[in-house]
mmCIF file of the protein (N, C-alpha, C, O) and its ligand, coordinates in Angstrom:
data_MODEL
# 
_entry.id   MODEL 
# 
loop_
_entity.id 
_entity.type 
_entity.pdbx_number_of_molecules 
1 polymer     1 
2 non-polymer 1 
# 
_entity_poly.entity_id                      1 
_entity_poly.type                           'polypeptide(L)' 
_entity_poly.nstd_linkage                   no 
_entity_poly.nstd_monomer                   no 
_entity_poly.pdbx_seq_one_letter_code       MHSNDWDNKVKCPYCGYEMPLTYEKDANCKGVFVRCKGRKCKKIFEIIIEKTNVK 
_entity_poly.pdbx_seq_one_letter_code_can   MHSNDWDNKVKCPYCGYEMPLTYEKDANCKGVFVRCKGRKCKKIFEIIIEKTNVK 
_entity_poly.pdbx_strand_id                 A 
# 
loop_
_entity_poly_seq.entity_id 
_entity_poly_seq.num 
_entity_poly_seq.mon_id 
_entity_poly_seq.hetero 
1 1  MET n 
1 2  HIS n 
1 3  SER n 
1 4  ASN n 
1 5  ASP n 
1 6  TRP n 
1 7  ASP n 
1 8  ASN n 
1 9  LYS n 
1 10 VAL n 
1 11 LYS n 
1 12 CYS n 
1 13 PRO n 
1 14 TYR n 
1 15 CYS n 
1 16 GLY n 
1 17 TYR n 
1 18 GLU n 
1 19 MET n 
1 20 PRO n 
1 21 LEU n 
1 22 THR n 
1 23 TYR n 
1 24 GLU n 
1 25 LYS n 
1 26 ASP n 
1 27 ALA n 
1 28 ASN n 
1 29 CYS n 
1 30 LYS n 
1 31 GLY n 
1 32 VAL n 
1 33 PHE n 
1 34 VAL n 
1 35 ARG n 
1 36 CYS n 
1 37 LYS n 
1 38 GLY n 
1 39 ARG n 
1 40 LYS n 
1 41 CYS n 
1 42 LYS n 
1 43 LYS n 
1 44 ILE n 
1 45 PHE n 
1 46 GLU n 
1 47 ILE n 
1 48 ILE n 
1 49 ILE n 
1 50 GLU n 
1 51 LYS n 
1 52 THR n 
1 53 ASN n 
1 54 VAL n 
1 55 LYS n 
# 
loop_
_struct_asym.id 
_struct_asym.entity_id 
A 1 
B 2 
# 
loop_
_chem_comp.id 
_chem_comp.type 
_chem_comp.mon_nstd_flag 
ALA 'L-peptide linking' y 
ARG 'L-peptide linking' y 
ASN 'L-peptide linking' y 
ASP 'L-peptide linking' y 
CYS 'L-peptide linking' y 
GLU 'L-peptide linking' y 
GLY 'peptide linking'   y 
HIS 'L-peptide linking' y 
ILE 'L-peptide linking' y 
LEU 'L-peptide linking' y 
LYS 'L-peptide linking' y 
MET 'L-peptide linking' y 
PHE 'L-peptide linking' y 
PRO 'L-peptide linking' y 
SER 'L-peptide linking' y 
THR 'L-peptide linking' y 
TRP 'L-peptide linking' y 
TYR 'L-peptide linking' y 
VAL 'L-peptide linking' y 
ZN  non-polymer         . 
# 
_pdbx_entity_nonpoly.entity_id   2 
_pdbx_entity_nonpoly.name        ? 
_pdbx_entity_nonpoly.comp_id     ZN 
# 
_pdbx_nonpoly_scheme.asym_id         B 
_pdbx_nonpoly_scheme.entity_id       2 
_pdbx_nonpoly_scheme.mon_id          ZN 
_pdbx_nonpoly_scheme.ndb_seq_num     1 
_pdbx_nonpoly_scheme.pdb_seq_num     101 
_pdbx_nonpoly_scheme.auth_seq_num    101 
_pdbx_nonpoly_scheme.pdb_mon_id      ZN 
_pdbx_nonpoly_scheme.auth_mon_id     ZN 
_pdbx_nonpoly_scheme.pdb_strand_id   A 
_pdbx_nonpoly_scheme.pdb_ins_code    . 
# 
loop_
_atom_site.group_PDB 
_atom_site.id 
_atom_site.type_symbol 
_atom_site.label_atom_id 
_atom_site.label_alt_id 
_atom_site.label_comp_id 
_atom_site.label_asym_id 
_atom_site.label_entity_id 
_atom_site.label_seq_id 
_atom_site.pdbx_PDB_ins_code 
_atom_site.Cartn_x 
_atom_site.Cartn_y 
_atom_site.Cartn_z 
_atom_site.occupancy 
_atom_site.B_iso_or_equiv 
_atom_site.pdbx_formal_charge 
_atom_site.auth_seq_id 
_atom_site.auth_comp_id 
_atom_site.auth_asym_id 
_atom_site.auth_atom_id 
_atom_site.pdbx_PDB_model_num 
ATOM   1   N  N  . MET A 1 1  ? 217.794 54.357 51.565 1.00 0.00 ? 1   MET A N  1 
ATOM   2   C  CA . MET A 1 1  ? 217.679 53.901 52.936 1.00 0.00 ? 1   MET A CA 1 
ATOM   3   C  C  . MET A 1 1  ? 217.362 52.411 52.990 1.00 0.00 ? 1   MET A C  1 
ATOM   4   O  O  . MET A 1 1  ? 216.296 51.978 52.550 1.00 0.00 ? 1   MET A O  1 
ATOM   5   N  N  . HIS A 1 2  ? 218.272 51.649 53.517 1.00 0.00 ? 2   HIS A N  1 
ATOM   6   C  CA . HIS A 1 2  ? 218.042 50.231 53.611 1.00 0.00 ? 2   HIS A CA 1 
ATOM   7   C  C  . HIS A 1 2  ? 218.611 49.619 54.882 1.00 0.00 ? 2   HIS A C  1 
ATOM   8   O  O  . HIS A 1 2  ? 218.640 48.396 55.020 1.00 0.00 ? 2   HIS A O  1 
ATOM   9   N  N  . SER A 1 3  ? 219.048 50.423 55.777 1.00 0.00 ? 3   SER A N  1 
ATOM   10  C  CA . SER A 1 3  ? 219.768 49.896 56.918 1.00 0.00 ? 3   SER A CA 1 
ATOM   11  C  C  . SER A 1 3  ? 218.825 49.177 57.892 1.00 0.00 ? 3   SER A C  1 
ATOM   12  O  O  . SER A 1 3  ? 219.260 48.300 58.639 1.00 0.00 ? 3   SER A O  1 
ATOM   13  N  N  . ASN A 1 4  ? 217.584 49.531 57.888 1.00 0.00 ? 4   ASN A N  1 
ATOM   14  C  CA . ASN A 1 4  ? 216.680 48.966 58.900 1.00 0.00 ? 4   ASN A CA 1 
ATOM   15  C  C  . ASN A 1 4  ? 215.759 47.881 58.357 1.00 0.00 ? 4   ASN A C  1 
ATOM   16  O  O  . ASN A 1 4  ? 214.756 47.518 58.972 1.00 0.00 ? 4   ASN A O  1 
ATOM   17  N  N  . ASP A 1 5  ? 216.126 47.386 57.204 1.00 0.00 ? 5   ASP A N  1 
ATOM   18  C  CA . ASP A 1 5  ? 215.241 46.397 56.589 1.00 0.00 ? 5   ASP A CA 1 
ATOM   19  C  C  . ASP A 1 5  ? 214.990 45.164 57.442 1.00 0.00 ? 5   ASP A C  1 
ATOM   20  O  O  . ASP A 1 5  ? 213.927 44.545 57.400 1.00 0.00 ? 5   ASP A O  1 
ATOM   21  N  N  . TRP A 1 6  ? 216.037 44.829 58.235 1.00 0.00 ? 6   TRP A N  1 
ATOM   22  C  CA . TRP A 1 6  ? 215.906 43.627 59.028 1.00 0.00 ? 6   TRP A CA 1 
ATOM   23  C  C  . TRP A 1 6  ? 215.849 43.924 60.509 1.00 0.00 ? 6   TRP A C  1 
ATOM   24  O  O  . TRP A 1 6  ? 216.190 43.084 61.341 1.00 0.00 ? 6   TRP A O  1 
ATOM   25  N  N  . ASP A 1 7  ? 215.417 45.121 60.825 1.00 0.00 ? 7   ASP A N  1 
ATOM   26  C  CA . ASP A 1 7  ? 215.427 45.572 62.212 1.00 0.00 ? 7   ASP A CA 1 
ATOM   27  C  C  . ASP A 1 7  ? 214.071 45.597 62.837 1.00 0.00 ? 7   ASP A C  1 
ATOM   28  O  O  . ASP A 1 7  ? 213.847 46.286 63.832 1.00 0.00 ? 7   ASP A O  1 
ATOM   29  N  N  . ASN A 1 8  ? 213.148 44.842 62.254 1.00 0.00 ? 8   ASN A N  1 
ATOM   30  C  CA . ASN A 1 8  ? 211.793 44.858 62.788 1.00 0.00 ? 8   ASN A CA 1 
ATOM   31  C  C  . ASN A 1 8  ? 211.611 43.688 63.687 1.00 0.00 ? 8   ASN A C  1 
ATOM   32  O  O  . ASN A 1 8  ? 211.657 42.543 63.237 1.00 0.00 ? 8   ASN A O  1 
ATOM   33  N  N  . LYS A 1 9  ? 211.403 43.945 64.958 1.00 0.00 ? 9   LYS A N  1 
ATOM   34  C  CA . LYS A 1 9  ? 211.259 42.840 65.917 1.00 0.00 ? 9   LYS A CA 1 
ATOM   35  C  C  . LYS A 1 9  ? 209.822 42.713 66.335 1.00 0.00 ? 9   LYS A C  1 
ATOM   36  O  O  . LYS A 1 9  ? 209.047 43.668 66.380 1.00 0.00 ? 9   LYS A O  1 
ATOM   37  N  N  . VAL A 1 10 ? 209.515 41.473 66.639 1.00 0.00 ? 10  VAL A N  1 
ATOM   38  C  CA . VAL A 1 10 ? 208.149 41.203 67.150 1.00 0.00 ? 10  VAL A CA 1 
ATOM   39  C  C  . VAL A 1 10 ? 208.220 41.157 68.652 1.00 0.00 ? 10  VAL A C  1 
ATOM   40  O  O  . VAL A 1 10 ? 208.992 40.396 69.234 1.00 0.00 ? 10  VAL A O  1 
ATOM   41  N  N  . LYS A 1 11 ? 207.395 41.991 69.279 1.00 0.00 ? 11  LYS A N  1 
ATOM   42  C  CA . LYS A 1 11 ? 207.394 42.043 70.730 1.00 0.00 ? 11  LYS A CA 1 
ATOM   43  C  C  . LYS A 1 11 ? 206.048 41.562 71.272 1.00 0.00 ? 11  LYS A C  1 
ATOM   44  O  O  . LYS A 1 11 ? 205.001 41.784 70.664 1.00 0.00 ? 11  LYS A O  1 
ATOM   45  N  N  . CYS A 1 12 ? 206.098 40.925 72.383 1.00 0.00 ? 12  CYS A N  1 
ATOM   46  C  CA . CYS A 1 12 ? 204.885 40.516 73.050 1.00 0.00 ? 12  CYS A CA 1 
ATOM   47  C  C  . CYS A 1 12 ? 204.091 41.721 73.523 1.00 0.00 ? 12  CYS A C  1 
ATOM   48  O  O  . CYS A 1 12 ? 204.642 42.570 74.224 1.00 0.00 ? 12  CYS A O  1 
ATOM   49  N  N  . PRO A 1 13 ? 202.849 41.824 73.176 1.00 0.00 ? 13  PRO A N  1 
ATOM   50  C  CA . PRO A 1 13 ? 202.026 42.977 73.595 1.00 0.00 ? 13  PRO A CA 1 
ATOM   51  C  C  . PRO A 1 13 ? 201.720 42.969 75.114 1.00 0.00 ? 13  PRO A C  1 
ATOM   52  O  O  . PRO A 1 13 ? 201.298 43.988 75.661 1.00 0.00 ? 13  PRO A O  1 
ATOM   53  N  N  . TYR A 1 14 ? 201.926 41.856 75.772 1.00 0.00 ? 14  TYR A N  1 
ATOM   54  C  CA . TYR A 1 14 ? 201.621 41.749 77.174 1.00 0.00 ? 14  TYR A CA 1 
ATOM   55  C  C  . TYR A 1 14 ? 202.800 42.149 78.048 1.00 0.00 ? 14  TYR A C  1 
ATOM   56  O  O  . TYR A 1 14 ? 202.645 42.926 78.990 1.00 0.00 ? 14  TYR A O  1 
ATOM   57  N  N  . CYS A 1 15 ? 203.974 41.621 77.739 1.00 0.00 ? 15  CYS A N  1 
ATOM   58  C  CA . CYS A 1 15 ? 205.107 41.889 78.631 1.00 0.00 ? 15  CYS A CA 1 
ATOM   59  C  C  . CYS A 1 15 ? 206.247 42.565 77.895 1.00 0.00 ? 15  CYS A C  1 
ATOM   60  O  O  . CYS A 1 15 ? 207.224 42.973 78.523 1.00 0.00 ? 15  CYS A O  1 
ATOM   61  N  N  . GLY A 1 16 ? 206.147 42.695 76.578 1.00 0.00 ? 16  GLY A N  1 
ATOM   62  C  CA . GLY A 1 16 ? 207.214 43.402 75.876 1.00 0.00 ? 16  GLY A CA 1 
ATOM   63  C  C  . GLY A 1 16 ? 208.405 42.528 75.522 1.00 0.00 ? 16  GLY A C  1 
ATOM   64  O  O  . GLY A 1 16 ? 209.416 43.033 75.033 1.00 0.00 ? 16  GLY A O  1 
ATOM   65  N  N  . TYR A 1 17 ? 208.307 41.262 75.754 1.00 0.00 ? 17  TYR A N  1 
ATOM   66  C  CA . TYR A 1 17 ? 209.398 40.355 75.493 1.00 0.00 ? 17  TYR A CA 1 
ATOM   67  C  C  . TYR A 1 17 ? 209.718 40.357 74.008 1.00 0.00 ? 17  TYR A C  1 
ATOM   68  O  O  . TYR A 1 17 ? 208.812 40.245 73.182 1.00 0.00 ? 17  TYR A O  1 
ATOM   69  N  N  . GLU A 1 18 ? 210.969 40.480 73.662 1.00 0.00 ? 18  GLU A N  1 
ATOM   70  C  CA . GLU A 1 18 ? 211.382 40.501 72.273 1.00 0.00 ? 18  GLU A CA 1 
ATOM   71  C  C  . GLU A 1 18 ? 211.505 39.090 71.750 1.00 0.00 ? 18  GLU A C  1 
ATOM   72  O  O  . GLU A 1 18 ? 212.372 38.326 72.174 1.00 0.00 ? 18  GLU A O  1 
ATOM   73  N  N  . MET A 1 19 ? 210.638 38.758 70.836 1.00 0.00 ? 19  MET A N  1 
ATOM   74  C  CA . MET A 1 19 ? 210.621 37.397 70.295 1.00 0.00 ? 19  MET A CA 1 
ATOM   75  C  C  . MET A 1 19 ? 211.774 37.292 69.250 1.00 0.00 ? 19  MET A C  1 
ATOM   76  O  O  . MET A 1 19 ? 212.144 38.273 68.605 1.00 0.00 ? 19  MET A O  1 
ATOM   77  N  N  . PRO A 1 20 ? 212.299 36.103 69.119 1.00 0.00 ? 20  PRO A N  1 
ATOM   78  C  CA . PRO A 1 20 ? 213.360 35.866 68.132 1.00 0.00 ? 20  PRO A CA 1 
ATOM   79  C  C  . PRO A 1 20 ? 212.816 35.762 66.720 1.00 0.00 ? 20  PRO A C  1 
ATOM   80  O  O  . PRO A 1 20 ? 213.029 34.784 66.004 1.00 0.00 ? 20  PRO A O  1 
ATOM   81  N  N  . LEU A 1 21 ? 212.106 36.812 66.357 1.00 0.00 ? 21  LEU A N  1 
ATOM   82  C  CA . LEU A 1 21 ? 211.521 36.841 64.995 1.00 0.00 ? 21  LEU A CA 1 
ATOM   83  C  C  . LEU A 1 21 ? 211.789 38.226 64.417 1.00 0.00 ? 21  LEU A C  1 
ATOM   84  O  O  . LEU A 1 21 ? 211.630 39.242 65.094 1.00 0.00 ? 21  LEU A O  1 
ATOM   85  N  N  . THR A 1 22 ? 212.182 38.243 63.200 1.00 0.00 ? 22  THR A N  1 
ATOM   86  C  CA . THR A 1 22 ? 212.332 39.492 62.491 1.00 0.00 ? 22  THR A CA 1 
ATOM   87  C  C  . THR A 1 22 ? 211.619 39.428 61.157 1.00 0.00 ? 22  THR A C  1 
ATOM   88  O  O  . THR A 1 22 ? 211.399 38.347 60.610 1.00 0.00 ? 22  THR A O  1 
ATOM   89  N  N  . TYR A 1 23 ? 211.265 40.565 60.648 1.00 0.00 ? 23  TYR A N  1 
ATOM   90  C  CA . TYR A 1 23 ? 210.561 40.553 59.337 1.00 0.00 ? 23  TYR A CA 1 
ATOM   91  C  C  . TYR A 1 23 ? 211.002 41.773 58.563 1.00 0.00 ? 23  TYR A C  1 
ATOM   92  O  O  . TYR A 1 23 ? 211.450 42.771 59.127 1.00 0.00 ? 23  TYR A O  1 
ATOM   93  N  N  . GLU A 1 24 ? 210.865 41.667 57.271 1.00 0.00 ? 24  GLU A N  1 
ATOM   94  C  CA . GLU A 1 24 ? 211.293 42.792 56.439 1.00 0.00 ? 24  GLU A CA 1 
ATOM   95  C  C  . GLU A 1 24 ? 210.104 43.726 56.182 1.00 0.00 ? 24  GLU A C  1 
ATOM   96  O  O  . GLU A 1 24 ? 208.949 43.422 56.479 1.00 0.00 ? 24  GLU A O  1 
ATOM   97  N  N  . LYS A 1 25 ? 210.453 44.846 55.630 1.00 0.00 ? 25  LYS A N  1 
ATOM   98  C  CA . LYS A 1 25 ? 209.395 45.887 55.466 1.00 0.00 ? 25  LYS A CA 1 
ATOM   99  C  C  . LYS A 1 25 ? 208.241 45.419 54.621 1.00 0.00 ? 25  LYS A C  1 
ATOM   100 O  O  . LYS A 1 25 ? 207.104 45.829 54.853 1.00 0.00 ? 25  LYS A O  1 
ATOM   101 N  N  . ASP A 1 26 ? 208.499 44.576 53.649 1.00 0.00 ? 26  ASP A N  1 
ATOM   102 C  CA . ASP A 1 26 ? 207.438 44.161 52.778 1.00 0.00 ? 26  ASP A CA 1 
ATOM   103 C  C  . ASP A 1 26 ? 206.570 43.020 53.351 1.00 0.00 ? 26  ASP A C  1 
ATOM   104 O  O  . ASP A 1 26 ? 205.601 42.581 52.733 1.00 0.00 ? 26  ASP A O  1 
ATOM   105 N  N  . ALA A 1 27 ? 206.932 42.589 54.480 1.00 0.00 ? 27  ALA A N  1 
ATOM   106 C  CA . ALA A 1 27 ? 206.239 41.457 55.090 1.00 0.00 ? 27  ALA A CA 1 
ATOM   107 C  C  . ALA A 1 27 ? 204.745 41.830 55.335 1.00 0.00 ? 27  ALA A C  1 
ATOM   108 O  O  . ALA A 1 27 ? 204.384 42.966 55.646 1.00 0.00 ? 27  ALA A O  1 
ATOM   109 N  N  . ASN A 1 28 ? 203.940 40.805 55.172 1.00 0.00 ? 28  ASN A N  1 
ATOM   110 C  CA . ASN A 1 28 ? 202.490 41.010 55.400 1.00 0.00 ? 28  ASN A CA 1 
ATOM   111 C  C  . ASN A 1 28 ? 202.032 39.760 56.124 1.00 0.00 ? 28  ASN A C  1 
ATOM   112 O  O  . ASN A 1 28 ? 202.033 38.682 55.529 1.00 0.00 ? 28  ASN A O  1 
ATOM   113 N  N  . CYS A 1 29 ? 201.652 39.860 57.345 1.00 0.00 ? 29  CYS A N  1 
ATOM   114 C  CA . CYS A 1 29 ? 201.404 38.688 58.130 1.00 0.00 ? 29  CYS A CA 1 
ATOM   115 C  C  . CYS A 1 29 ? 200.121 38.878 58.967 1.00 0.00 ? 29  CYS A C  1 
ATOM   116 O  O  . CYS A 1 29 ? 199.893 39.926 59.570 1.00 0.00 ? 29  CYS A O  1 
ATOM   117 N  N  . LYS A 1 30 ? 199.316 37.838 58.972 1.00 0.00 ? 30  LYS A N  1 
ATOM   118 C  CA . LYS A 1 30 ? 198.057 37.920 59.731 1.00 0.00 ? 30  LYS A CA 1 
ATOM   119 C  C  . LYS A 1 30 ? 197.607 36.501 60.049 1.00 0.00 ? 30  LYS A C  1 
ATOM   120 O  O  . LYS A 1 30 ? 197.794 35.584 59.250 1.00 0.00 ? 30  LYS A O  1 
ATOM   121 N  N  . GLY A 1 31 ? 197.045 36.344 61.159 1.00 0.00 ? 31  GLY A N  1 
ATOM   122 C  CA . GLY A 1 31 ? 196.535 35.038 61.520 1.00 0.00 ? 31  GLY A CA 1 
ATOM   123 C  C  . GLY A 1 31 ? 197.627 34.040 61.985 1.00 0.00 ? 31  GLY A C  1 
ATOM   124 O  O  . GLY A 1 31 ? 197.415 32.827 61.996 1.00 0.00 ? 31  GLY A O  1 
ATOM   125 N  N  . VAL A 1 32 ? 198.779 34.581 62.362 1.00 0.00 ? 32  VAL A N  1 
ATOM   126 C  CA . VAL A 1 32 ? 199.838 33.728 62.858 1.00 0.00 ? 32  VAL A CA 1 
ATOM   127 C  C  . VAL A 1 32 ? 199.958 33.974 64.363 1.00 0.00 ? 32  VAL A C  1 
ATOM   128 O  O  . VAL A 1 32 ? 200.093 35.114 64.806 1.00 0.00 ? 32  VAL A O  1 
ATOM   129 N  N  . PHE A 1 33 ? 199.908 32.917 65.122 1.00 0.00 ? 33  PHE A N  1 
ATOM   130 C  CA . PHE A 1 33 ? 199.949 33.035 66.521 1.00 0.00 ? 33  PHE A CA 1 
ATOM   131 C  C  . PHE A 1 33 ? 201.230 32.416 67.102 1.00 0.00 ? 33  PHE A C  1 
ATOM   132 O  O  . PHE A 1 33 ? 201.671 31.354 66.663 1.00 0.00 ? 33  PHE A O  1 
ATOM   133 N  N  . VAL A 1 34 ? 201.811 33.092 68.086 1.00 0.00 ? 34  VAL A N  1 
ATOM   134 C  CA . VAL A 1 34 ? 202.996 32.530 68.720 1.00 0.00 ? 34  VAL A CA 1 
ATOM   135 C  C  . VAL A 1 34 ? 202.799 32.623 70.228 1.00 0.00 ? 34  VAL A C  1 
ATOM   136 O  O  . VAL A 1 34 ? 202.036 33.452 70.724 1.00 0.00 ? 34  VAL A O  1 
ATOM   137 N  N  . ARG A 1 35 ? 203.497 31.762 70.937 1.00 0.00 ? 35  ARG A N  1 
ATOM   138 C  CA . ARG A 1 35 ? 203.451 31.840 72.376 1.00 0.00 ? 35  ARG A CA 1 
ATOM   139 C  C  . ARG A 1 35 ? 204.651 32.616 72.852 1.00 0.00 ? 35  ARG A C  1 
ATOM   140 O  O  . ARG A 1 35 ? 205.779 32.380 72.420 1.00 0.00 ? 35  ARG A O  1 
ATOM   141 N  N  . CYS A 1 36 ? 204.395 33.536 73.741 1.00 0.00 ? 36  CYS A N  1 
ATOM   142 C  CA . CYS A 1 36 ? 205.456 34.379 74.265 1.00 0.00 ? 36  CYS A CA 1 
ATOM   143 C  C  . CYS A 1 36 ? 206.493 33.527 74.986 1.00 0.00 ? 36  CYS A C  1 
ATOM   144 O  O  . CYS A 1 36 ? 206.137 32.573 75.677 1.00 0.00 ? 36  CYS A O  1 
ATOM   145 N  N  . LYS A 1 37 ? 207.745 33.857 74.836 1.00 0.00 ? 37  LYS A N  1 
ATOM   146 C  CA . LYS A 1 37 ? 208.788 33.099 75.459 1.00 0.00 ? 37  LYS A CA 1 
ATOM   147 C  C  . LYS A 1 37 ? 209.205 33.707 76.813 1.00 0.00 ? 37  LYS A C  1 
ATOM   148 O  O  . LYS A 1 37 ? 210.113 33.194 77.468 1.00 0.00 ? 37  LYS A O  1 
ATOM   149 N  N  . GLY A 1 38 ? 208.559 34.769 77.219 1.00 0.00 ? 38  GLY A N  1 
ATOM   150 C  CA . GLY A 1 38 ? 208.834 35.321 78.510 1.00 0.00 ? 38  GLY A CA 1 
ATOM   151 C  C  . GLY A 1 38 ? 208.469 34.313 79.557 1.00 0.00 ? 38  GLY A C  1 
ATOM   152 O  O  . GLY A 1 38 ? 207.405 33.697 79.495 1.00 0.00 ? 38  GLY A O  1 
ATOM   153 N  N  . ARG A 1 39 ? 209.350 34.137 80.529 1.00 0.00 ? 39  ARG A N  1 
ATOM   154 C  CA . ARG A 1 39 ? 209.156 33.083 81.503 1.00 0.00 ? 39  ARG A CA 1 
ATOM   155 C  C  . ARG A 1 39 ? 207.854 33.169 82.292 1.00 0.00 ? 39  ARG A C  1 
ATOM   156 O  O  . ARG A 1 39 ? 207.203 32.162 82.570 1.00 0.00 ? 39  ARG A O  1 
ATOM   157 N  N  . LYS A 1 40 ? 207.492 34.410 82.647 1.00 0.00 ? 40  LYS A N  1 
ATOM   158 C  CA . LYS A 1 40 ? 206.296 34.574 83.461 1.00 0.00 ? 40  LYS A CA 1 
ATOM   159 C  C  . LYS A 1 40 ? 205.059 34.896 82.643 1.00 0.00 ? 40  LYS A C  1 
ATOM   160 O  O  . LYS A 1 40 ? 203.977 35.093 83.196 1.00 0.00 ? 40  LYS A O  1 
ATOM   161 N  N  . CYS A 1 41 ? 205.216 34.949 81.326 1.00 0.00 ? 41  CYS A N  1 
ATOM   162 C  CA . CYS A 1 41 ? 204.120 35.370 80.471 1.00 0.00 ? 41  CYS A CA 1 
ATOM   163 C  C  . CYS A 1 41 ? 203.513 34.173 79.741 1.00 0.00 ? 41  CYS A C  1 
ATOM   164 O  O  . CYS A 1 41 ? 202.459 33.675 80.136 1.00 0.00 ? 41  CYS A O  1 
ATOM   165 N  N  . LYS A 1 42 ? 204.153 33.725 78.714 1.00 0.00 ? 42  LYS A N  1 
ATOM   166 C  CA . LYS A 1 42 ? 203.734 32.531 77.963 1.00 0.00 ? 42  LYS A CA 1 
ATOM   167 C  C  . LYS A 1 42 ? 202.329 32.663 77.387 1.00 0.00 ? 42  LYS A C  1 
ATOM   168 O  O  . LYS A 1 42 ? 201.651 31.670 77.125 1.00 0.00 ? 42  LYS A O  1 
ATOM   169 N  N  . LYS A 1 43 ? 201.910 33.908 77.197 1.00 0.00 ? 43  LYS A N  1 
ATOM   170 C  CA . LYS A 1 43 ? 200.599 34.122 76.549 1.00 0.00 ? 43  LYS A CA 1 
ATOM   171 C  C  . LYS A 1 43 ? 200.758 33.968 75.072 1.00 0.00 ? 43  LYS A C  1 
ATOM   172 O  O  . LYS A 1 43 ? 201.832 34.147 74.497 1.00 0.00 ? 43  LYS A O  1 
ATOM   173 N  N  . ILE A 1 44 ? 199.628 33.624 74.473 1.00 0.00 ? 44  ILE A N  1 
ATOM   174 C  CA . ILE A 1 44 ? 199.624 33.472 73.010 1.00 0.00 ? 44  ILE A CA 1 
ATOM   175 C  C  . ILE A 1 44 ? 199.072 34.736 72.389 1.00 0.00 ? 44  ILE A C  1 
ATOM   176 O  O  . ILE A 1 44 ? 197.999 35.202 72.773 1.00 0.00 ? 44  ILE A O  1 
ATOM   177 N  N  . PHE A 1 45 ? 199.781 35.285 71.451 1.00 0.00 ? 45  PHE A N  1 
ATOM   178 C  CA . PHE A 1 45 ? 199.327 36.495 70.778 1.00 0.00 ? 45  PHE A CA 1 
ATOM   179 C  C  . PHE A 1 45 ? 199.469 36.354 69.289 1.00 0.00 ? 45  PHE A C  1 
ATOM   180 O  O  . PHE A 1 45 ? 200.261 35.553 68.792 1.00 0.00 ? 45  PHE A O  1 
ATOM   181 N  N  . GLU A 1 46 ? 198.678 37.157 68.574 1.00 0.00 ? 46  GLU A N  1 
ATOM   182 C  CA . GLU A 1 46 ? 198.699 37.125 67.132 1.00 0.00 ? 46  GLU A CA 1 
ATOM   183 C  C  . GLU A 1 46 ? 199.756 38.090 66.600 1.00 0.00 ? 46  GLU A C  1 
ATOM   184 O  O  . GLU A 1 46 ? 199.886 39.217 67.079 1.00 0.00 ? 46  GLU A O  1 
ATOM   185 N  N  . ILE A 1 47 ? 200.490 37.637 65.623 1.00 0.00 ? 47  ILE A N  1 
ATOM   186 C  CA . ILE A 1 47 ? 201.471 38.493 64.954 1.00 0.00 ? 47  ILE A CA 1 
ATOM   187 C  C  . ILE A 1 47 ? 200.724 39.185 63.774 1.00 0.00 ? 47  ILE A C  1 
ATOM   188 O  O  . ILE A 1 47 ? 200.302 38.521 62.827 1.00 0.00 ? 47  ILE A O  1 
ATOM   189 N  N  . ILE A 1 48 ? 200.582 40.439 63.849 1.00 0.00 ? 48  ILE A N  1 
ATOM   190 C  CA . ILE A 1 48 ? 199.998 41.185 62.794 1.00 0.00 ? 48  ILE A CA 1 
ATOM   191 C  C  . ILE A 1 48 ? 201.062 42.127 62.191 1.00 0.00 ? 48  ILE A C  1 
ATOM   192 O  O  . ILE A 1 48 ? 201.554 43.032 62.865 1.00 0.00 ? 48  ILE A O  1 
ATOM   193 N  N  . ILE A 1 49 ? 201.396 41.903 60.953 1.00 0.00 ? 49  ILE A N  1 
ATOM   194 C  CA . ILE A 1 49 ? 202.381 42.751 60.284 1.00 0.00 ? 49  ILE A CA 1 
ATOM   195 C  C  . ILE A 1 49 ? 201.747 43.357 59.075 1.00 0.00 ? 49  ILE A C  1 
ATOM   196 O  O  . ILE A 1 49 ? 201.251 42.631 58.213 1.00 0.00 ? 49  ILE A O  1 
ATOM   197 N  N  . GLU A 1 50 ? 201.743 44.636 58.978 1.00 0.00 ? 50  GLU A N  1 
ATOM   198 C  CA . GLU A 1 50 ? 201.247 45.283 57.768 1.00 0.00 ? 50  GLU A CA 1 
ATOM   199 C  C  . GLU A 1 50 ? 202.376 46.074 57.148 1.00 0.00 ? 50  GLU A C  1 
ATOM   200 O  O  . GLU A 1 50 ? 203.274 46.575 57.825 1.00 0.00 ? 50  GLU A O  1 
ATOM   201 N  N  . LYS A 1 51 ? 202.296 46.164 55.864 1.00 0.00 ? 51  LYS A N  1 
ATOM   202 C  CA . LYS A 1 51 ? 203.299 46.919 55.159 1.00 0.00 ? 51  LYS A CA 1 
ATOM   203 C  C  . LYS A 1 51 ? 203.441 48.332 55.678 1.00 0.00 ? 51  LYS A C  1 
ATOM   204 O  O  . LYS A 1 51 ? 202.463 49.060 55.848 1.00 0.00 ? 51  LYS A O  1 
ATOM   205 N  N  . THR A 1 52 ? 204.703 48.704 55.931 1.00 0.00 ? 52  THR A N  1 
ATOM   206 C  CA . THR A 1 52 ? 204.892 50.009 56.553 1.00 0.00 ? 52  THR A CA 1 
ATOM   207 C  C  . THR A 1 52 ? 205.414 51.051 55.558 1.00 0.00 ? 52  THR A C  1 
ATOM   208 O  O  . THR A 1 52 ? 205.443 52.251 55.835 1.00 0.00 ? 52  THR A O  1 
ATOM   209 N  N  . ASN A 1 53 ? 205.816 50.556 54.417 1.00 0.00 ? 53  ASN A N  1 
ATOM   210 C  CA . ASN A 1 53 ? 206.340 51.507 53.394 1.00 0.00 ? 53  ASN A CA 1 
ATOM   211 C  C  . ASN A 1 53 ? 205.181 52.141 52.555 1.00 0.00 ? 53  ASN A C  1 
ATOM   212 O  O  . ASN A 1 53 ? 204.925 51.769 51.410 1.00 0.00 ? 53  ASN A O  1 
ATOM   213 N  N  . VAL A 1 54 ? 204.546 53.063 53.170 1.00 0.00 ? 54  VAL A N  1 
ATOM   214 C  CA . VAL A 1 54 ? 203.411 53.719 52.476 1.00 0.00 ? 54  VAL A CA 1 
ATOM   215 C  C  . VAL A 1 54 ? 203.907 54.840 51.627 1.00 0.00 ? 54  VAL A C  1 
ATOM   216 O  O  . VAL A 1 54 ? 204.522 55.788 52.115 1.00 0.00 ? 54  VAL A O  1 
ATOM   217 N  N  . LYS A 1 55 ? 203.636 54.730 50.344 1.00 0.00 ? 55  LYS A N  1 
ATOM   218 C  CA . LYS A 1 55 ? 204.126 55.778 49.428 1.00 0.00 ? 55  LYS A CA 1 
ATOM   219 C  C  . LYS A 1 55 ? 203.034 56.159 48.433 1.00 0.00 ? 55  LYS A C  1 
ATOM   220 O  O  . LYS A 1 55 ? 203.248 57.022 47.581 1.00 0.00 ? 55  LYS A O  1 
HETATM 221 ZN ZN . ZN  B 2 .  ? 204.798 38.082 76.989 1.00 0.00 2 101 ZN  A ZN 1 
# 
């Protein structure tokens, strides 16, 4: 199974806006902040990515 490796999207937790960011399954991200690009939102939120392939 490898079809969804690049299908992980970062969404704004406030408005659900899909940010133009993708990450792979092995990504591990913390302490990175981005500003939402939603026109009426523009809130800053933290991107927290934890490994999802638990085995
Ligand atoms: Zn937003």
